[in-house]
N, C-alpha and C positions, 0 to 999 in steps of 0.2 A: 153830693149830699153831705150835710154836716152832722156829726155824731160825736158822742164822747167815747174816748178810747183811753186805755192804759197805754203808757209810752211803749211798752213791750208789744202790745197789740198793734199799735201804730206802725212800729218797725215791720211787723209781719205783713201788715196791709201794704206797706211800701214795697216789700219783696214781691208780693202778689202783682201790684200794679206795674211794677218795673219788669215783669216778665221773668222773675227768678224761676228756675227749674228744679234746683237741687238744694236741699238744706241738710247739713249734718252738724249735730251738736252733742255736747254732753251737758246734762242738767246742772245748773249751779245758780243758786239765788244771788243776785237778782235778775239773772238773764233768762231763766227758764221759760217763761211764758212766750217769748218770741217764737221759739220752735214749736211749742204746743199750739200756738195760734196759727203758725204757718201750715201745720199739718192738717188744718180744717179746710185748706184750699185744695181741691182735687187736682188742680193743675200743677201743684208743687209736690215733688217727691221729697219726703221728710223722714229723717231717721235719727234715732239715738245711737251715737257711737260709743264704743267702750271708754274712750277718753278723748280729751281736747286735741291731742296730737293727731290721732286717727282722724278726727273730724275735720281739721284744717287740711290734712293731706287728701282726704276724699273731696272736700270742696275744691281744692286745686285740680284734682283729677277731672272733676266736672267742668271746671273752667277750661282746662286744656282741650277738653272735647268740644269747646265752643258754646257751652251753655252758661248762663248767669248762675252763680252759686253764692251760698252764704254758709258760714259756720259761726256758732255762737257759743259764749263761755262766759264765766265770771273772771274777775281780775286774776285770781290765783290760777285759774285754768289756763290763762295766757302764758304762764310760767311753763306749764306742761307742753304747750304748742310752740314755745319760743324757737326750737330747732328748725322746724319747717318755716316759721315766720320770717326769720332773717334771710333764708335762701330763696324763698318765693319772691321776696323783695328784689333780688337779683334777676330771677327769671322773668318776672312780669307774668301777664296773664294772656289768655286768648278770649274767652268770654269773661265778662265782668265778674269780679270777685269781692265780696264784702266780708270783713272779719269783724264780728260783733262782740264787744267786750263790755261788761257792766261792773264798774267799781262799787265798793261797799264802804264808803266813808262812814265811820261809826261803828263798824264791825257788827252789824245786826246779825249776821250769820256767817262770819268769816274769822279766819285765824290771824289775818293781818289787814291793814288798810292801804296797801300799796298804790301808787298812782300810776295808772297805765299810760298816761301821757308820755312818760319816759321811753316806753317801748316804741312809740311812733317816731320819736326822735332818733333813738338808737338804731332802729331798723330802716330809717330813712323812708318812712311810709306816710302818706297823707292820713290825717285823723279829723273827722267830723264829730262835733259834739252838740247835739240838740239840747234846747232848753225846755221843751214841752212836747206833748204828743203831736201837735201839728207839725213842728219841725222834725220829729222823729220820722214821720211819713215822708215829708218833703226831702230831707236829707238822705233817706235811704234811696230814693229814686235818683237823686243827684249823685250819690256815691257810685252807682253803676255807670253813670255818664263819665265821671271822672276816671273811673277804673279803666274804661275802654279807651277813653281819649288819651290818657297818659300811660297806658300799658302797666298798670300797677294794681295790687290789691289795695283796698281802701279800709281803714279801721273806723268802724262806727262806735263811739264811746258813749255808753250810757252810765247812769248811776242809780243807786236805789231809789231816790226821790223821783227821778224822771221815769224810770222804769215802772214804778208802781203808783204813780199819780195819774189821775184822769184829767184830760183836757179836750178841747174841741178840735176835731180834725175834719178836713174836707176830703172825702173820698172820691176816686176817679175810677176809670175803667183800666182793665189790664191791657198793657201794650207789650206783646211779646215779640222781641226782635228776632230776625231770622238767625238760626244757629250759625255760628262762624265755623267754617270747615277746619279741621285739624291738619296741619301740615307739618311734616317732620322738620325739625330745626334744632339740631344738636348743639349749635353754638349758643342758642338761647336757653335751652332747657336741661342740658347735661351739665351740671355744675362741678366739673373737675377743674383743677386749678387753672388750666390754660384758658378755658372758656370763662371762668369766674372772673379772672383778671380783666378781660375785655368787657365783662358786663358792669364792673363797678363804676367806670366812668359814665355809662349809660344811666345808672341810678343817680349819680350826682347831678347830671344835666336834667334828668326828669324832675328832681326835687327843685331845681332852680326854675324850671318852667311853672310848676305847680305854685311856687311862691309868688311868681308874677301873676298867675291867675288869681290868687288869694287877695292881691292888692285891690282888685276891682269887683270881687265876687259879692254878691248880695248877702251871703251868709255872714259876712263881716260887715256890720253896719254901725254907723254913728247916729245915736239918737240925741237930738238937741235938748239942751236944758235951759233953765232960767238964770242959773248962777254959775259962771265959769271960773269962780274961785277954786273949784275942785272938779276934776274929771275922773271918772271911774272906768276902768278896763275889767271886764268880767266875762264869764261864760256859764253855760250849763245852768244848774239849779242855783248857783250863786247869783246869777242874773236875776232870777225870780225874787231872791231875798233882797237885792239891791232895789228893785222896782217897788216891792212892797214897802220898803223902809223909807224910800226917798221920792217915789213918784217920778215926776219930770223936773225935780229941783235941780239936779246936776246932769251934765252931759254924760252919755254912757257910750263907750265903744264895746259893743256886744260881739264877741267873737264866736263864730260857728265852726270855722275851721281852726282847729287848735294847733295843728302842725301841718306844713310850715306856717309860721305866723307872718302876717303882712307888715314888713318892717317900715315902709314909707307911711302907711296909714297910721301905724302906732306913733311914729315920730310927728306927723302932722297933728294928730290929736293931742299929743303931749304939748305941743307949742300953743295950742289954743286954750289951755288952762293953766291956772296958777300952781295948783297942787295935784299931782297924779296919784291915784290910789288904785291898786290892784286888789280885787276881791275874788278869791279862788279857794276851793277846798283843797285840803292836804298840802302838797308841796308847793313851793313858790316857783312854779314852772313859768308862768307868764311874767311874774316879777323878775326872775333871773334873766329872761330874754330882754326885758326892758332895760335892766342894768347893763347887760352886754352891749346895748346900743348907746350906752352912755347917758341914760335917762335917769334922773332922780325920781324915785317913787316910794311911796309907803305900801307895805304888804304884810309880810309875816311878822313884822314888829308889832302889828296890830291884830291880825288875824291868825289864829293858832294853825299849826301845821298838823294837828291831829283832831280827830272826830269831825262830825258834821258842822257846818255853819248853821245858823238859824236867823230868822228875821230879827229876833231880839239882839242877838250878837252883832249882827251887821249894823243894825241901827245904832247901837250903843257905841261901837268903834268908829262909825262915820261921824257921830256927834263929836267925838274927840278930835277927828281931823278937821271938821268944820262945824263949830258949835252953833252956827245959824241954822243947821239942819232941822227940819220939822219932822224928822223920822220918828216913828213910834213903833214899839214892839207889841207882840201878843202878850196878854197877861195870863191866859190859861196855862196851867201846868198839867201834863199828862202823867198819870200814875205809872210807875214801872211795872212790867209784867215779866218776872223772872222765868226763865225756861225751866221745864221740868219734864221728866219722862211721863208719857201718858199713862192713865190707869190701864192695867192689863198689858203694858209693854212687855214683850217677850224678853228683852234684854235684862229686865230688873233681876230675875232669879239668877242669871249667870253672874251678873256683877256682885250680887250679894255673896255668892259663893266665893268669888275672888277676894272680896273684902274679908270675909270670914277667915280665909286661909292666909291672910296678910301677905298677898303676893305682890311682886313688882309687876306692873302692867303697862306695856307699851301700847299706847292708844293710837287711834287714827280718826279720820274725818267722817262724820256722819251723826245722826241723831243720838246714836250710842255714846257719843262723846260726853253726854250728860251723865254718864257713869262716873265722871270725875267730880261731880257735884255732891255735896253733903245731902243725906247722911251716908250715901254709898262711898263716895271718895275712892273709888277703885280704879284709879288711872294715874299714871306717873308722867306720861308724855303725850303730846299731840302736836305733830309738826305739819305733815302734809299728806295728801292722799297716797297710801301705800307705804308710808314711812315705818309703821309698826313692825312689819316683817323684817324689813332691812335693819331696823334698829335693834330688835332682839338678837339678830344674828351677830351684829357687832358687839353688843353688850356681852353676850355669852361667850363669844370667842375671846373677848378681851379679859374677862374675869374667870370664866370657866368654873369647874368644880360646883360648889354649892348653889351658885346663881342659876345654873341650868335647871334645878329642881324647884326654884323659888320665882321664876319669871315666865310670863306668858305675853303673847301679843294678841290683841283683838282687832278685828277688822270686819266691815260689813261686806255682804255679798257683792253689791255693786262696786264698792271700792276695791275689793279684791280683783274684780274683773278690770277695773280702771288701771290699776298700777301695782297691786299686791302680788299678782301671779309671778311677776318677774323676781320679786323678793323671795318668794317661795322657791323658785328655781335656783336662786343663789344659795338658799339654805340647803337644798337637796344636793347641789353640785359640790358645795364645800363642806358637806356632812356637818351641819350645825345640829347639836343636841338642843333643839329649841321646840317649844310648843306653841302652835298658832290656833287661835279660836276664831273661826268664821262665823260671824253673827248673821245668819240667813234668815231674814224676815220677809223673803219673797217679793221684795220691791225696793225701789230707791226711795226710802222714806224721808230723808232730810229735806229734800227739795219739793216734796208734795206727791209722791206716789207715781214716779215715772217708772216705766218698764227698763229692764236691763237684760243682758244676755243670759241671765240664769232664770228668768221668769217664764219663758216660753211664749211671750208675746212682744210684738213690735210697737213702735210709737203709736200707730193707729189702732192698737188693740187686736190686730189680726194674729192668729197662731203662727209661730215661727220656730226655728231651731232653738232648742233649750240646752244650754251648757250644763252638763252634769258635774257638779262641784267635786263629788267623791272621785269620779273617773279622772277628772283633770288633775287633782292633787296626786293621784297614784301615777298618772302618765308622767308627771315631771320628776317623780322618783320618791315620793312619800309613801312608805308602805303601811304606816300606822294611821288610818283615817277612820274616824267613827262619828256617829251622829247622836245627839242628845237633845231631849226636850227641856228647854230652859224653865218650864213650869214645874218640872220635877227636881226639886232641890237635892234630893238624896242621890239621884242619878247624876246631876251636874257635879256634885262634890266628889263622887267615885270617879267619874271620867277625868276630872282635872287632876286628881291625885295620882291616878294610874298613868296618865300620859306624862306627868312631870317625872314620874319615877323611871320611865323607860329611858334607855340610853341611846336614843336615836331621834331624828326629827319626827314630829307628829302633828296631826291636824284634828281638831275637834270641831265639828259643825254643830253649832247651836241653832237648831231649826224649829221655828214657830212663826207662822205669818203675822205681820204687823196687825195690832189689834184694831186699827182704824180702817183696814180694808173692808170694802163693802160686802164682800162675799164671806167674811169671817163670821161664823155664828158663835156667840157667847152663850154660856149656861145661864147668864142673868145675875143680878147682884145678889150678894149675901148680906147678912146682918150680923151684928155683934151682940152677944148675949151678956147684958150688964151684970147678971147674977153670977156668971162664971168668970168674968173679967176681973183680974186682980190689979190692973193698972201698971203692969211691968213694962209696958211700952216696947215689948219685943217686936210687935207688928210694925212699929214706927221705923225700924231699922232699914226698911226697904224703900222708904221715901215715896210711897204711893200717894197721890193727891186725893184718893178716895177715902183715906183713913185719917182721922183726927182723934184727938183726946179731949173730952169735955167732962169736966168734974171728976177727972181721974179715971174715966172709963173710955175705952175705945168706941168710936162711932164710925159707922160706914156711910158715905154718901151714895145713896141708891142711884143718883143720876149720873154718877161717874163710874162706880163699880162694874166691872164686866164679869166677875165671878171666876177669875183665873185660878183662884185657890192658893196662890203663893203665900199670902199672909197667914193662912190657916195652918200651913206647915211650920210656922214659926211659933204658934201659940201652944204652950204646953198644958193649957187648961181648958182646951176645946171650946173657947169662947167665940171663935170665928168659924163661920161656915154654914150657919143657919140660913136657908133661903128666905127671901121676903115673901110674905104672903100677899 
């Protein structure tokens, strides 16, 4: 049956059809929907793991048990999972194992735009890279065959545009292979130095065999063109831009296996054209490989190594390489939509308090990172998941004295479970006089309301063990733990000042559910009284999108306002807080 699917949904369908039994992931845009969609198939056990390292290790365990498994993450999540990644490359697999990673060129929701293809090369693992939803399903099924044929995990590389674009897929039936029996094999799976030394040659030989396979694989195909003055090597979403810009004017070598690359096929293709051009997003990965083969080619001199490509950009640059090209670009421009904290966001009151007290704030990864944006501007650093707690420890230990009473770390509940708790253990163990604020909004908000170990529900929404943050903080050695409602500005201010004044580690839990959760009941929108408003704009200091100033008076948008009451606490003239009639 043919149907439209998002690329991520197509990967999940491929997992189902290929007989995958186990999925473990950590949500991260643009990869999240793969696991959410997989969870809808009752034949697949699916879970959210606390972080990507745990997810990969769990998927390896399922593979060891003889079942086909999958773990998914975004590009920066692969950094977290890099430790098991490189060693699982040595051990190989039992049941087939796929590692899904989605890159975010353009940094739509990420702190960097690293290129995950380098991980495949460094870890000596095969990587498939689909260019649409149909290939996403097809390549997922193929990945399990490659995994079990060559005894290797296989990386499936997606990107924002392929993950979140719809195209036609042809679905099939589920074919579940018989589980492979687990057999003890210490030489293969116990990676102590003596065994690991014997496994490394196996990895090198495996890569050589996969490279031979890639020479004739249908995933790497040459598409004929009308004009052989120029030939284009490309992959993934860049392939779509090339086809949109050029049609069938020039021959194209479309790569579906991005590592190892088919050297002979690339050489033969280069011989057939006058000018060779590589079109790829981010780093010159394919281009460097071509140059290492001794081939002259155009690439990053024309196409930037930053941000996404586009049909317009590809068309313009190919016109420079071959002016006879009839390529055209899109004329429509899409207006920007700057990110902003939602109306009623529970983090707003807490960040206002930090800004008012002029504190140094070590930030972390989550929707609360928007606390760095004007007018709040209450954040000094954002590095990676969990870095806020480790950073404040190092900052205060290095500077000491006054900084200990002027610096805080902020971290979300899901991020704290991901990798913040180890930083808190370090704080307690090394007796750091630092204050950590856990922003507990009862969900993983940044990636679209996924459950986490603190919510009491699993991926499928079933009740499960709930981690008690207060007890956990005390268990690792923090004696000063308190909870505050971020809608109560006076209470927030008092809590922050008291904990900063304490001469020991402390944790403040700012607890209020995300305003967008379906079960959260709001009191309803308020209105502004123009007769009382003096136009001081104090209410604008919190950056709520429901508040604006028109003709010098505060105005409340009733379609956005939740009635949280934070703005009313800032108004000295009682102009805010009247309920709409």
